[in-house]
C-alpha positions as CSV (number, residue, x, y, z in Angstrom):
1,M,0.0,0.0,0.0
2,L,2.8,2.3,0.8
3,N,4.5,1.6,-2.5
4,V,1.3,2.4,-4.3
5,K,1.1,5.7,-2.5
6,R,4.7,6.6,-3.3
7,Y,4.0,5.7,-6.9
8,F,1.0,8.1,-7.2
9,L,3.0,10.8,-5.4
10,L,5.9,10.3,-7.9
11,I,3.5,10.5,-10.9
12,F,1.8,13.6,-9.4
13,G,5.3,15.3,-8.9
14,I,6.4,14.6,-12.5
15,T,3.1,16.0,-13.8
16,I,3.5,19.2,-11.8
17,L,7.1,19.6,-13.1
18,F,6.0,19.0,-16.7
19,L,3.2,21.5,-16.4
20,A,5.6,24.0,-14.8
21,G,8.2,23.5,-17.5
22,F,5.6,23.9,-20.2
23,F,4.3,27.1,-18.6
24,L,7.8,28.5,-18.4
25,T,8.7,27.5,-21.9
26,S,5.5,29.2,-23.2
27,K,6.4,32.3,-21.3
28,I,10.0,32.4,-22.7
29,L,8.7,31.9,-26.2
30,A,6.2,34.6,-25.7
31,I,8.9,37.0,-24.5
32,T,11.2,36.0,-27.5
33,D,8.5,36.5,-30.1
34,P,5.3,38.1,-28.7
35,C,3.7,37.8,-32.2
36,S,4.1,34.0,-32.6
37,S,0.6,33.2,-31.4
38,K,-1.0,35.6,-33.9
39,S,-1.9,34.9,-37.6
40,G,-2.7,36.7,-40.8
41,S,-3.0,40.4,-40.8
42,D,-2.9,40.5,-37.0
43,K,0.6,39.0,-37.0
44,V,1.8,41.6,-39.6
45,S,0.3,44.4,-37.5
46,C,1.9,42.9,-34.4
47,Y,5.4,42.9,-36.0
48,D,4.9,46.5,-37.3
49,T,4.0,47.7,-33.8
50,Q,6.9,45.8,-32.3
51,I,9.4,47.4,-34.8
52,S,8.0,50.9,-34.1
53,Q,8.4,50.4,-30.4
54,L,11.9,49.0,-30.7
55,N,13.0,51.8,-33.0
56,S,12.6,54.2,-30.1
57,Q,14.1,51.8,-27.5
58,A,17.1,50.5,-29.4
59,K,19.7,51.9,-27.0
60,T,21.1,48.5,-26.1
61,L,22.5,45.7,-28.1
62,S,19.7,43.3,-27.0
63,N,17.0,45.8,-28.1
64,Q,18.7,46.3,-31.4
65,I,19.0,42.6,-32.0
66,A,15.3,42.3,-31.1
67,Q,14.5,44.9,-33.7
68,Y,16.4,43.0,-36.4
69,N,14.6,39.8,-35.3
70,A,11.2,41.5,-35.6
71,Q,12.1,42.8,-39.0
72,I,13.3,39.4,-40.2
73,N,10.2,37.7,-38.8
74,L,8.0,40.3,-40.6
75,T,9.8,39.9,-43.9
76,Q,9.6,36.1,-43.6
77,L,5.9,36.3,-43.0
78,K,5.4,38.5,-46.0
79,I,7.4,36.1,-48.1
80,T,5.2,33.2,-47.0
81,N,2.1,35.2,-47.8
82,T,3.4,36.2,-51.2
83,E,4.4,32.6,-52.0
84,S,0.8,31.5,-51.0
85,Q,-0.7,34.1,-53.4
86,I,1.6,33.0,-56.2
87,E,0.6,29.4,-55.6
88,L,-3.1,30.2,-55.6
89,L,-2.8,32.4,-58.7
90,G,-0.9,29.6,-60.4
91,G,-3.8,27.3,-59.8
92,R,-6.2,29.8,-61.2
93,I,-4.0,30.4,-64.3
94,D,-3.8,26.6,-64.9
95,Q,-7.6,26.4,-64.8
96,L,-8.0,29.4,-67.1
97,D,-5.5,27.8,-69.5
98,E,-7.6,24.6,-69.6
99,S,-10.9,26.6,-70.0
100,M,-9.4,28.6,-72.9
101,N,-8.3,25.5,-74.6
102,S,-11.7,23.9,-74.3
103,L,-13.5,27.1,-75.4
104,T,-11.1,27.5,-78.4
105,I,-11.7,23.9,-79.5
106,A,-15.5,24.3,-79.0
107,F,-15.6,27.6,-80.9
108,S,-13.5,26.4,-83.7
109,S,-15.7,23.3,-84.4
110,R,-18.9,25.3,-84.0
111,A,-17.6,28.1,-86.3
112,V,-16.9,25.5,-89.0
113,A,-20.3,23.9,-88.6
114,T,-22.1,27.2,-88.6
115,Y,-20.3,28.4,-91.6
116,K,-21.3,25.3,-93.6
117,L,-24.9,25.6,-92.3
118,S,-25.1,29.3,-93.2
119,R,-23.9,28.6,-96.8
120,F,-26.5,25.9,-97.1
121,E,-29.4,27.9,-95.6
122,N,-28.6,30.9,-97.7
123,N,-28.8,28.9,-100.8
124,F,-31.8,30.3,-102.8
125,I,-32.7,27.0,-104.5
126,Y,-32.7,25.2,-101.1
127,I,-35.0,27.8,-99.6
128,L,-37.4,27.4,-102.6
129,S,-37.3,23.7,-102.1
130,A,-38.7,24.1,-98.5
131,S,-42.0,22.3,-98.0
132,D,-43.6,25.6,-96.9
133,I,-42.9,29.1,-95.7
134,N,-43.0,28.0,-92.0
135,D,-40.3,25.4,-92.7
136,A,-38.1,28.1,-94.3
137,A,-38.6,30.5,-91.4
138,S,-37.8,27.8,-88.9
139,R,-34.6,27.0,-90.6
140,F,-33.7,30.7,-90.7
141,H,-34.4,31.3,-87.0
142,Y,-32.5,28.2,-86.1
143,L,-29.5,29.6,-87.9
144,E,-29.8,32.9,-86.1
145,K,-29.9,31.1,-82.8
146,I,-26.8,29.1,-83.6
147,Q,-25.0,32.3,-84.6
148,E,-26.0,34.0,-81.4
149,E,-24.7,31.1,-79.3
150,D,-21.4,31.3,-81.3
151,R,-21.1,35.0,-80.5
152,N,-21.7,34.3,-76.8
153,L,-19.1,31.6,-76.9
154,L,-16.6,33.9,-78.6
155,Q,-17.3,36.6,-76.0
156,K,-16.6,34.1,-73.2
157,L,-13.4,33.1,-74.9
158,Q,-12.3,36.7,-75.2
159,E,-13.1,37.4,-71.5
160,A,-11.1,34.3,-70.5
161,Q,-8.2,35.5,-72.5
162,T,-8.3,39.0,-70.9
163,T,-8.6,37.5,-67.4
164,Y,-5.7,35.1,-68.2
165,K,-3.5,38.0,-69.3
166,G,-4.4,40.0,-66.2
167,Q,-3.7,37.0,-63.9
168,K,-0.3,36.4,-65.6
169,A,0.6,40.1,-65.1
170,D,-0.4,39.8,-61.4
171,Q,1.8,36.7,-61.1
172,E,4.8,38.5,-62.6
173,T,4.2,41.4,-60.2
174,L,4.1,39.0,-57.3
175,Q,7.2,37.2,-58.5
176,K,9.1,40.6,-58.5
177,Q,7.7,41.4,-55.1
178,L,8.8,38.0,-53.8
179,Q,12.3,38.5,-55.2
180,S,12.5,42.0,-53.6
181,Q,11.3,40.5,-50.2
182,K,13.9,37.8,-50.4
183,S,16.7,40.3,-51.1
184,L,15.5,42.4,-48.2
185,L,15.5,39.3,-45.9
186,D,19.1,38.5,-47.0
187,K,20.1,42.1,-46.2
188,Q,18.5,42.1,-42.8
189,K,20.2,38.8,-41.9
190,R,23.5,40.2,-43.1
191,D,23.1,43.4,-41.2
192,K,22.2,41.5,-38.0
193,A,25.3,39.3,-38.5
194,T,27.5,42.4,-39.1
195,L,26.2,44.1,-36.0
196,L,27.0,41.0,-33.9
197,S,30.5,40.9,-35.6
198,V,31.1,44.6,-35.1
199,T,30.1,44.5,-31.4
200,Q,31.4,40.9,-30.9
201,N,28.0,40.4,-29.2
202,N,29.2,42.6,-26.4
203,E,27.0,45.2,-24.8
204,N,29.9,47.3,-23.7
205,T,31.3,47.5,-27.2
206,F,27.8,48.5,-28.5
207,A,27.6,51.2,-25.8
208,K,31.0,52.6,-26.7
209,L,30.1,52.9,-30.4
210,R,26.9,54.7,-29.6
211,D,28.9,57.1,-27.3
212,E,31.3,57.7,-30.2
213,A,28.4,58.5,-32.6
214,A,26.7,60.7,-30.0
215,A,30.0,62.7,-29.6
216,E,30.3,63.3,-33.3
217,L,26.8,64.7,-33.5
218,A,27.4,66.8,-30.4
219,A,30.7,68.3,-31.8
220,V,29.2,69.3,-35.2
221,S,26.2,70.7,-33.4
222,G,28.4,73.4,-31.8
223,L,28.9,71.8,-28.4
224,G,32.7,71.6,-28.7
225,K,35.3,74.1,-27.5
226,E,36.9,75.8,-30.4
227,T,39.9,78.1,-31.0
228,Y,40.7,80.1,-34.1
229,L,44.1,79.1,-35.5
230,R,44.6,80.9,-38.8
231,D,43.3,81.5,-42.3
232,V,43.9,78.7,-44.8
233,N,43.8,78.2,-48.6
234,V,42.9,75.1,-50.6
235,G,45.5,72.4,-50.2
236,D,47.1,73.8,-47.0
237,T,47.9,71.2,-44.3
238,I,45.6,71.6,-41.3
239,G,46.7,68.6,-39.2
240,N,46.9,64.8,-39.1
241,V,44.5,62.0,-38.5
242,I,45.0,60.3,-35.2
243,S,46.8,57.0,-36.2
244,S,45.0,54.7,-33.7
245,A,41.9,54.5,-31.6
246,S,41.4,57.6,-29.5
247,G,38.7,59.5,-27.6
248,C,35.4,59.0,-29.3
249,S,37.0,57.0,-32.1
250,S,37.3,53.2,-32.3
251,G,40.1,53.4,-34.9
252,R,42.0,55.5,-37.4
253,H,39.7,57.5,-39.8
254,L,38.8,61.0,-40.8
255,H,35.1,61.9,-40.5
256,F,34.5,64.5,-43.3
257,E,31.3,66.6,-43.1
258,V,29.9,69.6,-44.9
259,H,27.3,72.1,-43.6
260,Q,25.6,74.8,-45.6
261,G,23.4,77.4,-44.0
262,G,23.4,75.4,-40.8
263,S,22.1,72.2,-42.5
264,V,24.1,69.0,-43.3
265,S,24.9,68.5,-46.9
266,D,25.9,65.4,-48.8
267,P,29.7,65.4,-49.2
268,N,29.4,63.5,-52.5
269,N,28.0,66.6,-54.1
270,F,31.3,68.5,-53.3
271,L,34.2,66.1,-53.5
272,S,35.6,65.4,-57.0
273,S,35.5,62.0,-58.7
274,I,38.6,60.0,-57.7
275,S,39.9,56.4,-57.6
276,F,39.1,54.9,-54.2
277,S,38.4,51.5,-52.5
278,Y,36.4,50.3,-49.6
279,S,37.7,48.8,-46.3
280,Y,34.8,46.3,-46.4
281,N,33.5,43.7,-48.8
282,S,30.7,44.3,-51.3
283,D,28.2,42.2,-49.3
284,Q,28.6,44.9,-46.5
285,Y,27.9,47.9,-48.8
286,G,24.3,48.1,-47.5
287,Y,25.6,48.2,-43.9
288,Y,28.5,50.7,-44.2
289,G,27.3,52.5,-47.3
290,T,28.9,53.5,-50.6
291,I,29.9,56.8,-52.1
292,N,29.5,58.6,-55.5
293,P,31.6,61.8,-55.5
294,N,30.5,64.2,-58.3
295,G,31.7,67.6,-57.3
296,S,34.8,69.7,-57.8
297,W,36.6,69.9,-54.4
298,P,39.9,68.2,-53.9
299,W,40.0,65.4,-51.3
300,P,41.2,66.1,-47.7
301,M,43.6,63.2,-47.7
302,N,46.2,61.9,-50.2
303,S,45.6,58.9,-52.5
304,P,45.1,56.0,-52.3
305,I,41.8,56.8,-50.7
306,K,40.0,54.1,-48.6
307,I,36.4,54.5,-47.5
308,N,35.3,53.3,-44.1
309,Q,31.7,54.5,-44.2
310,G,29.4,56.3,-46.6
311,Y,27.0,59.1,-46.1
312,G,23.3,58.7,-45.3
313,A,21.1,56.1,-43.6
314,T,23.6,53.3,-43.6
315,G,22.9,50.1,-41.6
316,F,25.7,51.1,-39.2
317,A,24.1,54.6,-38.7
318,K,20.7,53.0,-38.0
319,D,22.4,50.8,-35.3
320,F,24.4,53.5,-33.5
321,Y,23.4,57.1,-34.4
322,S,20.4,58.6,-32.6
323,N,19.3,60.3,-35.8
324,R,19.9,57.0,-37.8
325,T,22.0,58.9,-40.3
326,H,25.7,59.2,-40.9
327,Q,26.2,62.8,-41.8
328,G,29.6,62.6,-43.4
329,I,32.1,60.2,-45.1
330,D,34.7,58.3,-43.1
331,I,38.0,58.4,-45.0
332,D,41.5,57.0,-44.7
333,S,44.6,57.2,-46.8
334,G,47.1,54.5,-47.5
335,S,50.0,56.9,-47.9
336,S,49.9,59.4,-45.0
337,T,47.9,60.8,-42.1
338,Q,48.0,64.3,-43.5
339,V,44.8,66.3,-43.7
340,K,44.4,69.2,-46.1
341,A,41.9,72.1,-46.4
342,V,39.5,71.5,-49.3
343,Q,38.2,75.0,-49.2
344,P,39.6,78.4,-48.1
345,G,38.5,80.0,-44.9
346,K,39.1,80.4,-41.2
347,L,40.6,77.3,-39.5
348,Y,39.4,76.4,-36.0
349,G,40.8,73.7,-33.7
350,G,38.1,72.0,-31.5
351,S,37.6,69.4,-28.9
352,Y,34.6,67.7,-27.3
353,Q,34.6,65.6,-24.1
354,C,32.9,62.2,-24.7
355,G,30.6,61.1,-21.9
356,G,29.1,57.7,-21.3
357,R,31.0,54.6,-20.2
358,Y,34.1,55.5,-22.3
359,P,35.0,59.1,-21.7
360,G,37.6,60.7,-23.9
361,T,38.4,63.8,-26.0
362,L,37.2,64.1,-29.6
363,L,39.7,66.3,-31.5
364,Y,38.6,68.0,-34.7
365,A,39.1,70.9,-37.1
366,K,36.7,73.0,-39.0
367,V,37.0,75.6,-41.8
368,D,34.5,78.3,-42.0
369,K,34.4,79.5,-45.6
370,G,32.5,82.7,-44.7
371,D,29.6,82.2,-47.1
372,G,27.5,79.9,-44.8
373,T,29.6,76.8,-45.7
374,T,31.5,75.0,-42.9
375,V,33.7,72.0,-43.5
376,W,34.3,69.6,-40.6
377,Y,37.3,67.2,-40.1
378,L,36.8,64.9,-37.0
379,H,39.2,62.5,-35.3
380,M,42.3,64.5,-36.2
381,I,44.9,66.7,-34.4
382,P,44.5,70.3,-35.9
383,Q,47.6,72.4,-36.4
């Protein structure tokens, strides 16, 4: 009796543990993906809402990764929906194809028969040979009825052909949409992998890069301490890029930025076309950005020019900059650390104290052209 009691207690305990484990697992899954239990348009709306919320909260690595996961899940859901639409449309197109074949065969055979009948019925001698006028009239109306049915059949065939062409066009549009969604999914997965690689999945590294980005924005917003050095001309040496990691900089590079009338301008519209290379592979162009210089200004560093990040809403900028935009171009040179003025004006040397977990001093130079144009050179020692 005692053994039986222990047996039932053991079974009861295992059941409780199982239910507790199931409950905790469900809770963990719900936290990982709060939209997993939804379906259809509700699931799409859930992911859209989650992405919007995470956009404003992405101040930590975990939140940023959660945002990528939500974007990836949403894109995968859209791909599944598009594939289902293509499959459904494909079935309809196959049915239309069969219907058109059947209608075409039917119309062809009826058209031949009707043509023969019309020739026969329109024969004057045959009409005269009719037994009476009622017989002739009946034959005439019968022919009219047959021709009317043929016209209806032809109309159905034309409508089927029009619908078929429309469905085929829709299918091609969906195929293009599917390809675009798959490309976006690949990019999102690459960007997530790059973020993990850049930060080495380390919250402190992520925080440091965000602090560096915040310091750049603060410096060019006029929060730095600046001293007038001298007037400069185009091509004058104004300092040197810091050759290693420094305050507010994770490594050697020159952040080059142009402002006009107090607003940020695209440096590509000012710098001249030149031979250059990227410090990253082509599969990371979407994350670090590309450049397209088409202006007339000389470059601030000597050739060979290497690009570390492009201008605009790069993947990197979305991960680390509060305004989600990289306002300049990050440049390096393979021959020297020398930095030159690309426009004449008054040269200022500036500094900004980085806060956050990694305090340091961001050194920079700026040249005020005097016509509302200001050129910024960050992460360099002005002289």
